[in-house]
NUDREN-689347 format. One record per residue (C-alpha): residue in three letters; x, y, z. Coordinates in steps of 0.5 Angstrom, whole numbers, plus 2048, in hexadecimal, padded with zeros to 3 digits. Example, Ala and Ser with C-alpha at 12.3 -4.5 7.8 and 13.67 -1.06 7.14 Angstrom:
+------+-----+-----+-----+
| resn |   x |   y |   z |
+------+-----+-----+-----+
|  ala | 819 | 7F7 | 810 |
|  ser | 81B | 7FE | 80E |
+------+-----+-----+-----+
This chain:
+------+-----+-----+-----+
| resn |   x |   y |   z |
+------+-----+-----+-----+
|  unk | 829 | 808 | 801 |
|  unk | 829 | 802 | 805 |
|  unk | 829 | 802 | 80C |
|  unk | 82D | 7FD | 811 |
|  unk | 826 | 7FB | 813 |
|  unk | 823 | 7FA | 80C |
|  unk | 829 | 7F6 | 80B |
|  unk | 828 | 7F1 | 811 |
|  unk | 821 | 7F1 | 80F |
|  unk | 823 | 7EF | 808 |
|  unk | 827 | 7E9 | 80A |
|  unk | 822 | 7E7 | 80F |
|  unk | 81D | 7E6 | 809 |
|  unk | 822 | 7E2 | 805 |
|  unk | 824 | 7DD | 80A |
|  unk | 81F | 7DB | 810 |
|  unk | 824 | 7DA | 816 |
|  unk | 824 | 7D4 | 81A |
|  unk | 822 | 7D8 | 820 |
|  unk | 81C | 7DA | 81D |
|  unk | 81A | 7D3 | 81B |
|  unk | 81B | 7D0 | 822 |
|  unk | 817 | 7D6 | 825 |
|  unk | 811 | 7D5 | 820 |
|  unk | 811 | 7CD | 821 |
|  unk | 810 | 7CF | 828 |
|  unk | 80B | 7D4 | 827 |
|  unk | 807 | 7CF | 822 |
|  unk | 807 | 7CA | 827 |
|  unk | 800 | 7CC | 82B |
|  unk | 7FD | 7CE | 824 |
|  unk | 7FE | 7C9 | 81F |
|  unk | 7FF | 7C2 | 81E |
|  unk | 806 | 7C3 | 81B |
|  unk | 809 | 7BC | 819 |
|  unk | 80E | 7BA | 814 |
|  unk | 808 | 7B5 | 811 |
|  unk | 803 | 7BA | 811 |
|  unk | 802 | 7BA | 809 |
|  unk | 807 | 7BC | 804 |
|  unk | 80C | 7C2 | 805 |
|  unk | 80B | 7C8 | 801 |
|  unk | 810 | 7CC | 7FD |
|  unk | 80F | 7D4 | 7FE |
|  unk | 812 | 7D5 | 7F7 |
|  unk | 80F | 7DC | 7F6 |
|  unk | 811 | 7DF | 7FC |
|  unk | 80C | 7E3 | 800 |
|  unk | 808 | 7EA | 7FF |
|  unk | 804 | 7EF | 803 |
|  unk | 7FF | 7F4 | 801 |
|  unk | 7F9 | 7F8 | 801 |
|  unk | 7FB | 7FB | 808 |
|  unk | 7F6 | 7FE | 80D |
|  unk | 7F8 | 802 | 814 |
|  unk | 7F6 | 7FB | 817 |
|  unk | 7F7 | 7F5 | 812 |
|  unk | 7FB | 7F3 | 80C |
|  unk | 7FA | 7EE | 807 |
|  unk | 7FF | 7E8 | 807 |
|  unk | 801 | 7E4 | 801 |
|  unk | 805 | 7DE | 7FF |
|  unk | 804 | 7D8 | 7FA |
|  unk | 805 | 7D1 | 7FD |
|  unk | 805 | 7CA | 7FA |
|  unk | 808 | 7C3 | 7FB |
|  unk | 80C | 7C0 | 7F5 |
|  unk | 808 | 7BB | 7F1 |
|  unk | 802 | 7BC | 7F5 |
|  unk | 7FC | 7C0 | 7F5 |
|  unk | 7FA | 7BF | 7FC |
|  unk | 7F8 | 7C5 | 800 |
|  unk | 7FD | 7C8 | 804 |
|  unk | 7FB | 7CB | 80B |
|  unk | 7FF | 7D0 | 80D |
|  unk | 800 | 7D4 | 814 |
|  unk | 802 | 7DC | 813 |
|  unk | 805 | 7E0 | 818 |
|  unk | 806 | 7E8 | 819 |
|  unk | 80C | 7EA | 81D |
|  unk | 80F | 7F1 | 820 |
|  unk | 816 | 7EE | 81F |
|  unk | 81A | 7EA | 81A |
|  unk | 81B | 7E4 | 81E |
|  unk | 813 | 7E3 | 81F |
|  unk | 814 | 7E3 | 827 |
|  unk | 80E | 7E8 | 828 |
|  unk | 809 | 7E6 | 823 |
|  unk | 803 | 7EA | 823 |
|  unk | 7FE | 7E7 | 81F |
|  unk | 7FE | 7E0 | 81C |
|  unk | 7F9 | 7DB | 819 |
|  unk | 7F7 | 7D5 | 814 |
|  unk | 7F6 | 7D6 | 80C |
|  unk | 7F6 | 7D0 | 807 |
|  unk | 7FA | 7D1 | 800 |
|  unk | 7F5 | 7CD | 7FB |
|  unk | 7F5 | 7CA | 7F4 |
|  unk | 7EE | 7CF | 7F3 |
|  unk | 7F2 | 7D5 | 7F4 |
|  unk | 7F9 | 7D3 | 7F0 |
|  unk | 7FC | 7D1 | 7F7 |
|  unk | 7FC | 7D8 | 7F9 |
|  unk | 7FA | 7DA | 800 |
|  unk | 7F8 | 7E1 | 803 |
|  unk | 7F6 | 7E3 | 809 |
|  unk | 7F4 | 7EA | 80C |
|  unk | 7F8 | 7EB | 813 |
|  unk | 7F4 | 7EF | 817 |
|  unk | 7F5 | 7F2 | 81E |
|  unk | 7FB | 7F6 | 81C |
|  unk | 7FE | 7FD | 81F |
|  unk | 7FE | 803 | 81A |
|  unk | 804 | 805 | 817 |
|  unk | 808 | 7FF | 819 |
|  unk | 80D | 7FA | 816 |
|  unk | 80C | 7F3 | 816 |
|  unk | 80F | 7ED | 814 |
|  unk | 80B | 7E7 | 811 |
|  unk | 80C | 7E0 | 80F |
|  unk | 808 | 7D9 | 80D |
|  unk | 80A | 7D2 | 810 |
|  unk | 808 | 7CC | 80D |
|  unk | 806 | 7C6 | 812 |
|  unk | 80C | 7C3 | 811 |
|  unk | 810 | 7C9 | 814 |
|  unk | 812 | 7CB | 80D |
|  unk | 812 | 7D3 | 80D |
|  unk | 811 | 7D8 | 808 |
|  unk | 816 | 7DE | 807 |
|  unk | 814 | 7E3 | 80C |
|  unk | 812 | 7EA | 809 |
|  unk | 811 | 7F1 | 80C |
|  unk | 80A | 7F5 | 80C |
|  unk | 807 | 7FB | 80F |
|  unk | 801 | 7FE | 811 |
|  unk | 7FE | 805 | 80E |
|  unk | 800 | 80A | 813 |
|  unk | 7FC | 80D | 818 |
|  unk | 7F8 | 814 | 817 |
|  unk | 7FE | 818 | 81A |
|  unk | 803 | 815 | 815 |
|  unk | 808 | 81B | 812 |
|  unk | 80B | 817 | 80C |
|  unk | 80A | 811 | 808 |
|  unk | 80F | 80E | 802 |
|  unk | 80D | 809 | 7FD |
|  unk | 80F | 807 | 7F6 |
|  unk | 80B | 807 | 7F0 |
|  unk | 80C | 801 | 7EB |
|  unk | 808 | 800 | 7E4 |
|  unk | 809 | 7FB | 7DE |
|  unk | 80E | 7F6 | 7DF |
|  unk | 80F | 7F2 | 7D9 |
|  unk | 813 | 7EB | 7DB |
|  unk | 816 | 7EA | 7D4 |
|  unk | 819 | 7F1 | 7D3 |
|  unk | 81E | 7F1 | 7D9 |
|  unk | 81F | 7F0 | 7E0 |
|  unk | 81B | 7F3 | 7E6 |
|  unk | 821 | 7F8 | 7E8 |
|  unk | 81C | 7FD | 7EA |
|  unk | 819 | 7F8 | 7EF |
|  unk | 81F | 7F6 | 7F2 |
|  unk | 821 | 7FE | 7F3 |
|  unk | 81B | 7FF | 7F6 |
|  unk | 81C | 7F9 | 7FB |
|  unk | 822 | 7FD | 7FD |
|  unk | 81F | 803 | 7FE |
|  unk | 81C | 806 | 804 |
|  unk | 815 | 806 | 801 |
|  unk | 810 | 804 | 806 |
|  unk | 80A | 802 | 801 |
|  unk | 809 | 800 | 7FA |
|  unk | 804 | 802 | 7F4 |
|  unk | 804 | 7FE | 7EE |
|  unk | 7FF | 801 | 7E9 |
|  unk | 7FE | 7FB | 7E4 |
|  unk | 802 | 7F7 | 7DF |
|  unk | 804 | 7F3 | 7E4 |
|  unk | 805 | 7ED | 7DF |
|  unk | 804 | 7ED | 7D8 |
|  unk | 800 | 7E8 | 7D4 |
|  unk | 804 | 7E7 | 7CD |
|  unk | 807 | 7E1 | 7CB |
|  unk | 80E | 7DF | 7CA |
|  unk | 80E | 7E1 | 7C2 |
|  unk | 814 | 7E5 | 7C0 |
|  unk | 80F | 7E9 | 7BC |
|  unk | 80B | 7EB | 7C3 |
|  unk | 80D | 7F1 | 7C7 |
|  unk | 813 | 7F1 | 7CB |
|  unk | 816 | 7EA | 7C9 |
|  unk | 81C | 7EC | 7C5 |
|  unk | 821 | 7EB | 7CA |
|  unk | 81D | 7E6 | 7CE |
|  unk | 821 | 7E0 | 7CD |
|  unk | 828 | 7E3 | 7CE |
|  unk | 826 | 7E6 | 7D4 |
|  unk | 823 | 7DF | 7D7 |
|  unk | 81C | 7E3 | 7D7 |
|  unk | 817 | 7DF | 7D2 |
|  unk | 810 | 7DE | 7D5 |
|  unk | 80C | 7D8 | 7D6 |
|  unk | 807 | 7D6 | 7D4 |
|  unk | 80A | 7D7 | 7CD |
|  unk | 803 | 7DA | 7CA |
|  unk | 7FF | 7E0 | 7CC |
|  unk | 7FC | 7DE | 7D3 |
|  unk | 7F4 | 7DC | 7D3 |
|  unk | 7F2 | 7D7 | 7D8 |
|  unk | 7F3 | 7D7 | 7DF |
|  unk | 7F9 | 7D2 | 7DF |
|  unk | 7FC | 7D7 | 7DA |
|  unk | 7FB | 7DD | 7DF |
|  unk | 7FD | 7D9 | 7E5 |
|  unk | 804 | 7D7 | 7E1 |
|  unk | 805 | 7DE | 7DF |
|  unk | 804 | 7E1 | 7E6 |
|  unk | 809 | 7DB | 7E9 |
|  unk | 80E | 7DD | 7E4 |
|  unk | 80E | 7E5 | 7E6 |
|  unk | 80E | 7E3 | 7ED |
|  unk | 814 | 7DE | 7EC |
|  unk | 818 | 7E4 | 7EB |
|  unk | 81D | 7E6 | 7F1 |
|  unk | 81C | 7ED | 7F0 |
|  unk | 815 | 7ED | 7F0 |
|  unk | 815 | 7E8 | 7F6 |
|  unk | 819 | 7ED | 7FA |
|  unk | 815 | 7F3 | 7F9 |
|  unk | 80F | 7F0 | 7FB |
|  unk | 812 | 7ED | 801 |
|  unk | 815 | 7F4 | 803 |
|  unk | 80E | 7F8 | 803 |
|  unk | 807 | 7F7 | 802 |
|  unk | 804 | 7F9 | 7FB |
|  unk | 7FE | 7FC | 7F9 |
|  unk | 7FC | 7FA | 7F2 |
|  unk | 7F7 | 7FB | 7EC |
|  unk | 7F7 | 7F8 | 7E5 |
|  unk | 7F8 | 7FB | 7DF |
|  unk | 7F6 | 7F7 | 7D8 |
|  unk | 7FC | 7F2 | 7D7 |
|  unk | 7FA | 7EE | 7DD |
|  unk | 7F4 | 7ED | 7D9 |
|  unk | 7F6 | 7EF | 7D1 |
|  unk | 7F9 | 7F5 | 7CE |
|  unk | 7F4 | 7FB | 7CD |
|  unk | 7EF | 7F8 | 7D1 |
|  unk | 7E8 | 7FB | 7D2 |
|  unk | 7E1 | 7F8 | 7D5 |
|  unk | 7DF | 7F5 | 7CF |
|  unk | 7E6 | 7F2 | 7CC |
|  unk | 7ED | 7F4 | 7CB |
|  unk | 7F2 | 7F5 | 7C5 |
|  unk | 7F5 | 7EE | 7C7 |
|  unk | 7EF | 7EA | 7C7 |
|  unk | 7ED | 7E6 | 7C2 |
|  unk | 7E6 | 7E3 | 7C3 |
|  unk | 7E7 | 7DE | 7BD |
|  unk | 7ED | 7DA | 7C0 |
|  unk | 7ED | 7DD | 7C8 |
|  unk | 7E6 | 7DC | 7CA |
|  unk | 7E1 | 7E0 | 7CD |
|  unk | 7E4 | 7E7 | 7D0 |
|  unk | 7E0 | 7E7 | 7D6 |
|  unk | 7E2 | 7E0 | 7D8 |
|  unk | 7E9 | 7E2 | 7D7 |
|  unk | 7E8 | 7E8 | 7DB |
|  unk | 7E6 | 7E4 | 7E1 |
|  unk | 7EB | 7DF | 7E0 |
|  unk | 7F1 | 7E5 | 7E0 |
|  unk | 7ED | 7E8 | 7E6 |
|  unk | 7ED | 7E2 | 7EA |
|  unk | 7F5 | 7E1 | 7E9 |
|  unk | 7F6 | 7E8 | 7EB |
|  unk | 7F3 | 7E7 | 7F1 |
|  unk | 7F6 | 7E1 | 7F3 |
|  unk | 7FD | 7E3 | 7F1 |
|  unk | 7FD | 7EB | 7F4 |
|  unk | 7FC | 7EC | 7FB |
|  unk | 7F6 | 7F0 | 7FA |
|  unk | 7F0 | 7F1 | 7FF |
|  unk | 7EA | 7EF | 7FA |
|  unk | 7E5 | 7F5 | 7FB |
|  unk | 7DF | 7F0 | 7F9 |
|  unk | 7E0 | 7E9 | 7F9 |
|  unk | 7DA | 7E8 | 7F4 |
|  unk | 7DD | 7EC | 7EF |
|  unk | 7E5 | 7EB | 7EE |
|  unk | 7E4 | 7F1 | 7E8 |
|  unk | 7E3 | 7F6 | 7ED |
|  unk | 7EA | 7F9 | 7F0 |
|  unk | 7E9 | 800 | 7F1 |
|  unk | 7EA | 802 | 7F9 |
|  unk | 7ED | 807 | 7FD |
|  unk | 7F3 | 808 | 803 |
|  unk | 7F4 | 80D | 808 |
|  unk | 7FB | 80E | 80A |
|  unk | 7F9 | 812 | 810 |
|  unk | 7F7 | 819 | 80F |
|  unk | 7FD | 81A | 80A |
|  unk | 7F9 | 817 | 804 |
|  unk | 7F4 | 813 | 801 |
|  unk | 7F6 | 80E | 7FC |
|  unk | 7F0 | 80C | 7F7 |
|  unk | 7F2 | 806 | 7F2 |
|  unk | 7EE | 807 | 7EC |
|  unk | 7EC | 801 | 7E6 |
|  unk | 7ED | 805 | 7E0 |
|  unk | 7ED | 7FF | 7DC |
|  unk | 7E8 | 7F9 | 7DD |
|  unk | 7E3 | 7FC | 7E1 |
|  unk | 7DF | 801 | 7DD |
|  unk | 7E3 | 803 | 7D7 |
|  unk | 7E0 | 804 | 7D0 |
|  unk | 7E4 | 802 | 7CA |
|  unk | 7EA | 806 | 7C8 |
|  unk | 7E9 | 80B | 7C2 |
|  unk | 7EF | 808 | 7BF |
|  unk | 7ED | 801 | 7C0 |
|  unk | 7E8 | 800 | 7BA |
|  unk | 7EE | 800 | 7B4 |
|  unk | 7ED | 806 | 7B1 |
|  unk | 7F2 | 809 | 7AD |
|  unk | 7F3 | 80F | 7B1 |
|  unk | 7F4 | 80B | 7B7 |
|  unk | 7ED | 80E | 7BA |
|  unk | 7EF | 815 | 7B9 |
|  unk | 7E9 | 816 | 7B5 |
|  unk | 7E4 | 813 | 7BA |
|  unk | 7E7 | 817 | 7BF |
|  unk | 7E6 | 81E | 7BC |
|  unk | 7DF | 81C | 7BA |
|  unk | 7DD | 81A | 7C1 |
|  unk | 7E0 | 820 | 7C5 |
|  unk | 7DD | 825 | 7C0 |
|  unk | 7D6 | 828 | 7C3 |
|  unk | 7D0 | 827 | 7BF |
|  unk | 7CB | 82D | 7BE |
|  unk | 7C9 | 82C | 7C5 |
|  unk | 7D0 | 82C | 7C7 |
|  unk | 7D0 | 825 | 7C9 |
|  unk | 7D6 | 820 | 7C8 |
|  unk | 7D5 | 819 | 7C6 |
|  unk | 7DB | 818 | 7CA |
|  unk | 7D8 | 81A | 7D1 |
|  unk | 7D5 | 813 | 7D2 |
|  unk | 7DB | 80F | 7D1 |
|  unk | 7DE | 80D | 7D7 |
|  unk | 7E5 | 80A | 7D9 |
|  unk | 7E3 | 809 | 7E0 |
|  unk | 7DB | 807 | 7E1 |
|  unk | 7D7 | 80C | 7E4 |
|  unk | 7D6 | 808 | 7EB |
|  unk | 7DE | 808 | 7EB |
|  unk | 7DE | 810 | 7EA |
|  unk | 7D9 | 811 | 7EF |
|  unk | 7DD | 80D | 7F4 |
|  unk | 7E3 | 811 | 7F3 |
|  unk | 7DF | 818 | 7F4 |
|  unk | 7DC | 815 | 7FA |
|  unk | 7E3 | 812 | 7FD |
|  unk | 7E7 | 819 | 7FB |
|  unk | 7E1 | 81D | 7FE |
|  unk | 7E1 | 819 | 805 |
|  unk | 7E9 | 819 | 805 |
|  unk | 7EC | 81E | 80A |
|  unk | 7F3 | 81D | 808 |
|  unk | 7F7 | 822 | 806 |
|  unk | 7F8 | 81F | 7FF |
|  unk | 7F4 | 81B | 7FA |
|  unk | 7F8 | 816 | 7F6 |
|  unk | 7F5 | 811 | 7F1 |
|  unk | 7F9 | 80B | 7EF |
|  unk | 7F7 | 80B | 7E7 |
|  unk | 7F9 | 807 | 7E1 |
|  unk | 7F9 | 80B | 7DC |
|  unk | 7FC | 812 | 7DA |
|  unk | 7F7 | 817 | 7DD |
|  unk | 7FA | 81E | 7DA |
|  unk | 7F8 | 821 | 7D4 |
|  unk | 7FE | 81E | 7CF |
|  unk | 7FC | 823 | 7C9 |
|  unk | 801 | 824 | 7C4 |
|  unk | 800 | 829 | 7BE |
|  unk | 7FE | 827 | 7B8 |
|  unk | 804 | 82B | 7B4 |
|  unk | 808 | 825 | 7B8 |
|  unk | 804 | 81F | 7B9 |
|  unk | 803 | 81F | 7B1 |
|  unk | 80A | 81D | 7B0 |
|  unk | 80A | 817 | 7B5 |
|  unk | 807 | 810 | 7B4 |
|  unk | 803 | 80D | 7AE |
|  unk | 804 | 80E | 7A7 |
|  unk | 806 | 815 | 7A8 |
|  unk | 80C | 814 | 7AC |
|  unk | 812 | 819 | 7AB |
|  unk | 817 | 819 | 7B0 |
|  unk | 81A | 81F | 7AC |
|  unk | 814 | 823 | 7AC |
|  unk | 812 | 821 | 7B3 |
|  unk | 819 | 824 | 7B6 |
|  unk | 818 | 82B | 7B2 |
|  unk | 811 | 82B | 7B4 |
|  unk | 813 | 82A | 7BB |
|  unk | 818 | 82F | 7BB |
|  unk | 814 | 835 | 7B8 |
|  unk | 80E | 833 | 7BD |
|  unk | 813 | 834 | 7C3 |
|  unk | 817 | 83A | 7C0 |
|  unk | 810 | 83D | 7C0 |
|  unk | 80E | 83B | 7C7 |
|  unk | 815 | 83E | 7CA |
|  unk | 814 | 844 | 7C6 |
|  unk | 80D | 845 | 7C9 |
|  unk | 810 | 843 | 7D0 |
|  unk | 816 | 848 | 7D0 |
|  unk | 813 | 84E | 7CC |
|  unk | 80C | 84E | 7CC |
|  unk | 806 | 84C | 7C7 |
|  unk | 806 | 852 | 7C4 |
|  unk | 80D | 851 | 7C1 |
|  unk | 80B | 84B | 7BD |
|  unk | 80A | 84B | 7B6 |
|  unk | 804 | 849 | 7B2 |
|  unk | 806 | 842 | 7B1 |
|  unk | 809 | 841 | 7B8 |
|  unk | 802 | 843 | 7BB |
|  unk | 7FF | 83E | 7B7 |
|  unk | 803 | 839 | 7B9 |
|  unk | 801 | 83A | 7C1 |
|  unk | 7FA | 83B | 7BF |
|  unk | 7F6 | 835 | 7C1 |
|  unk | 7F0 | 837 | 7BC |
|  unk | 7F5 | 837 | 7B6 |
|  unk | 7FA | 832 | 7B8 |
|  unk | 7F6 | 82D | 7BC |
|  unk | 7F9 | 829 | 7C2 |
|  unk | 7F7 | 821 | 7C1 |
|  unk | 7F8 | 81B | 7C6 |
|  unk | 7FD | 816 | 7C4 |
|  unk | 7FB | 811 | 7C8 |
|  unk | 7F3 | 80F | 7C8 |
|  unk | 7F4 | 809 | 7CD |
|  unk | 7F5 | 80E | 7D3 |
|  unk | 7F1 | 813 | 7D6 |
|  unk | 7F1 | 818 | 7D0 |
|  unk | 7ED | 813 | 7CC |
|  unk | 7E7 | 814 | 7D2 |
|  unk | 7E8 | 81C | 7D2 |
|  unk | 7E1 | 81D | 7D5 |
|  unk | 7E1 | 818 | 7DB |
|  unk | 7E8 | 81B | 7DC |
|  unk | 7E5 | 822 | 7DC |
|  unk | 7E0 | 820 | 7E1 |
|  unk | 7E5 | 81D | 7E6 |
|  unk | 7E9 | 823 | 7E6 |
|  unk | 7E3 | 828 | 7E7 |
|  unk | 7E1 | 823 | 7ED |
|  unk | 7E8 | 824 | 7F0 |
|  unk | 7E8 | 82C | 7EF |
|  unk | 7E1 | 82C | 7F2 |
|  unk | 7E3 | 828 | 7F8 |
|  unk | 7E9 | 82D | 7F9 |
|  unk | 7EE | 827 | 7F9 |
|  unk | 7F5 | 826 | 7F8 |
|  unk | 7F6 | 821 | 7F3 |
|  unk | 7FC | 81D | 7F1 |
|  unk | 7FB | 817 | 7EC |
|  unk | 800 | 811 | 7EB |
|  unk | 800 | 80E | 7E4 |
|  unk | 803 | 808 | 7E1 |
|  unk | 802 | 805 | 7DA |
|  unk | 806 | 80A | 7D5 |
|  unk | 80D | 806 | 7D7 |
|  unk | 810 | 80D | 7D7 |
|  unk | 811 | 813 | 7DD |
|  unk | 80C | 819 | 7DD |
|  unk | 80A | 81E | 7E2 |
|  unk | 804 | 823 | 7DF |
|  unk | 800 | 828 | 7E2 |
|  unk | 7F8 | 825 | 7E2 |
|  unk | 7F4 | 82B | 7DF |
|  unk | 7ED | 82B | 7DD |
|  unk | 7EB | 82C | 7D5 |
|  unk | 7EB | 834 | 7D7 |
|  unk | 7F2 | 833 | 7D9 |
|  unk | 7F1 | 834 | 7E1 |
|  unk | 7F6 | 830 | 7E5 |
|  unk | 7F3 | 82B | 7EA |
|  unk | 7F8 | 826 | 7EC |
|  unk | 7FF | 823 | 7E9 |
|  unk | 801 | 81C | 7E7 |
|  unk | 807 | 818 | 7E8 |
|  unk | 808 | 812 | 7E3 |
|  unk | 80D | 80E | 7E4 |
|  unk | 812 | 80A | 7DF |
|  unk | 810 | 802 | 7DE |
|  unk | 814 | 7FD | 7E1 |
|  unk | 816 | 7FA | 7DB |
|  unk | 812 | 7FB | 7D5 |
|  unk | 814 | 800 | 7CF |
|  unk | 811 | 807 | 7CE |
|  unk | 812 | 80C | 7C9 |
|  unk | 819 | 80A | 7C8 |
|  unk | 817 | 804 | 7C5 |
|  unk | 814 | 808 | 7BF |
|  unk | 81A | 80C | 7BE |
|  unk | 817 | 812 | 7C2 |
|  unk | 81B | 811 | 7C8 |
|  unk | 81F | 818 | 7C7 |
|  unk | 818 | 81C | 7C7 |
|  unk | 818 | 81D | 7CE |
|  unk | 81B | 824 | 7CF |
|  unk | 816 | 826 | 7C9 |
|  unk | 810 | 823 | 7CC |
|  unk | 811 | 827 | 7D3 |
|  unk | 815 | 82D | 7D1 |
|  unk | 81B | 82C | 7D4 |
|  unk | 81F | 82C | 7CD |
|  unk | 81E | 834 | 7CE |
|  unk | 822 | 834 | 7D4 |
|  unk | 828 | 837 | 7D0 |
|  unk | 824 | 83D | 7CE |
|  unk | 820 | 83E | 7D4 |
|  unk | 824 | 83B | 7DA |
|  unk | 821 | 837 | 7DF |
|  unk | 81A | 83B | 7DE |
|  unk | 819 | 836 | 7D9 |
|  unk | 818 | 830 | 7DE |
|  unk | 811 | 82F | 7DF |
|  unk | 80E | 835 | 7DC |
|  unk | 80A | 831 | 7D6 |
|  unk | 80E | 833 | 7D1 |
|  unk | 80F | 82D | 7CD |
|  unk | 80A | 829 | 7C8 |
|  unk | 806 | 827 | 7CD |
|  unk | 803 | 82D | 7D1 |
|  unk | 802 | 82A | 7D8 |
|  unk | 808 | 826 | 7D8 |
|  unk | 80D | 828 | 7DC |
|  unk | 812 | 822 | 7DC |
|  unk | 813 | 81C | 7D8 |
|  unk | 818 | 816 | 7D7 |
|  unk | 817 | 812 | 7D1 |
|  unk | 81D | 80D | 7D2 |
|  unk | 81E | 80A | 7D8 |
|  unk | 81B | 805 | 7DD |
|  unk | 81A | 805 | 7E4 |
|  unk | 815 | 807 | 7EA |
|  unk | 812 | 80D | 7EE |
|  unk | 814 | 80E | 7F5 |
|  unk | 80E | 813 | 7F8 |
|  unk | 80F | 816 | 7FF |
|  unk | 809 | 81A | 802 |
|  unk | 808 | 81F | 807 |
|  unk | 803 | 824 | 80A |
|  unk | 807 | 829 | 806 |
|  unk | 809 | 826 | 7FF |
|  unk | 809 | 820 | 7FB |
|  unk | 810 | 81E | 7F8 |
|  unk | 811 | 819 | 7F2 |
|  unk | 818 | 816 | 7F0 |
|  unk | 819 | 813 | 7EA |
|  unk | 81D | 80E | 7EB |
|  unk | 820 | 80A | 7E5 |
|  unk | 825 | 804 | 7E4 |
|  unk | 82B | 804 | 7DF |
|  unk | 828 | 7FE | 7DC |
|  unk | 823 | 7F8 | 7DC |
|  unk | 828 | 7F4 | 7D7 |
|  unk | 82C | 7F2 | 7DD |
|  unk | 82C | 7F0 | 7E4 |
|  unk | 831 | 7F5 | 7E6 |
|  unk | 82F | 7FC | 7E6 |
|  unk | 82F | 803 | 7E9 |
|  unk | 829 | 808 | 7EB |
|  unk | 829 | 80F | 7EA |
|  unk | 823 | 814 | 7EC |
|  unk | 822 | 818 | 7E5 |
|  unk | 81D | 81D | 7E8 |
|  unk | 81A | 81F | 7EF |
|  unk | 814 | 823 | 7EE |
|  unk | 810 | 825 | 7F4 |
|  unk | 809 | 828 | 7F5 |
|  unk | 808 | 82D | 7FA |
|  unk | 801 | 82D | 7FE |
|  unk | 801 | 834 | 7FC |
|  unk | 801 | 832 | 7F4 |
|  unk | 808 | 834 | 7F3 |
|  unk | 80D | 82F | 7EF |
|  unk | 814 | 82E | 7F0 |
|  unk | 819 | 82A | 7EC |
|  unk | 820 | 827 | 7EE |
+------+-----+-----+-----+
């Protein structure tokens, strides 16, 4: 719900008042030579943003450029405790330069923990950016933090209604887990473009983005969206990239959507894409000498430590399913996870993150004294394994929806029978269906952590050994999921919330949108009642909730005793008028219990 104070702040962000303008003109007199002849006046066409907050500082961002001029734009930035900018607590100077695509970022320091601030930028001709609201990380004694979680924002697919909804919510911070932009061109045969012209959402440039000018133009297109500008102006963002900020299904040495013959050297494209990302996102660069390193941690008081991972660019080996094998890489996967005579698997050396990042994560979690450890992660981490008896009928030349539906019904019936009456009541066929050695479970997405099981196991074993309370937040899949995070032996060591995409289509685009209740077991509610909710009785043992149709975002609330996730969905992305609803609220208690509402 939007409070009266939220409404007043929102109005202020849209219209800078004459009173504030007059006040700032006076305040500038002593710190700059403000003059109407001090060079070309800038336009702030893409709003303002803030990000990477710490307890005493936050990154402030804007884009400032003069019409028909590449002149450097000197700016004054201000941080105040009030919307009229009477009580200015920090200020300084920064330039928007051609070398940085006319973006400007500054680390505003000397702030108080857990405090809301207003900020803006001012050109030397007394031209004002919109004002934004930001806040610092809370003090150690914080008792509650609420934040929004986004991923997968395909401009051509529809309107950014999820951003608009979050901007009107009471979220204090935002996490974006990747695919902030997409690299595809405007061709009708490319993903997400079928309705782009009718919606007025055709991308520029018209081709796949490859050059620095291309990437900058695509970020500019996205940041021209009023809903994205509004949510950036309302709260600080903590972001990490996934693959589409570079190219689809990227890894260290290449990407599915990178063709060296026509698009040049992959390392050069990575360097270009990372530069544009650091220009356009309000991120505090951990290592200015290495723009490809963006994993970093944030301490939200003693409530939780947030560790933002890079599971895409920094250390990932090539995916099993990106070699063009007829079986989609399943044969390579099975070979790699099968122990040799010495009990060693070839998969054990494969990485989704580098050994350096893995050691950093272990060290950060071990040093943290917060109640919760939360990972900001691009790809689904849980074991999303489907029984072969069902998987064989979906995808490829063997696809047979009729036989697939029958296989699902038979498998779920066996699970329901075992849950209601015990394993001893199963007949031989039912027992075989539920026996993994006779009916193997296979991953359906080898681009996720399922394609890197040895490293996932090592991370989960580290969490177990450290005795940490683990919650993973994930994007990439475009659908909503809540899972248990279990070791290969089946021991639960954490939970994962994966949010729906902002606009990108998911299972429903492949005709699989109706599978959710079978995947998570809620299809068994008529037979078993609410005991079927979150009981792992679906096709995927570790899956407790799924939504395979709707778009939206997550609202997470963290307290010392619980982590609550609300799956917020928008009614449409094909029109600007929409409604929202909470599809499911799932709460993980510090004692390990889970409640569903």
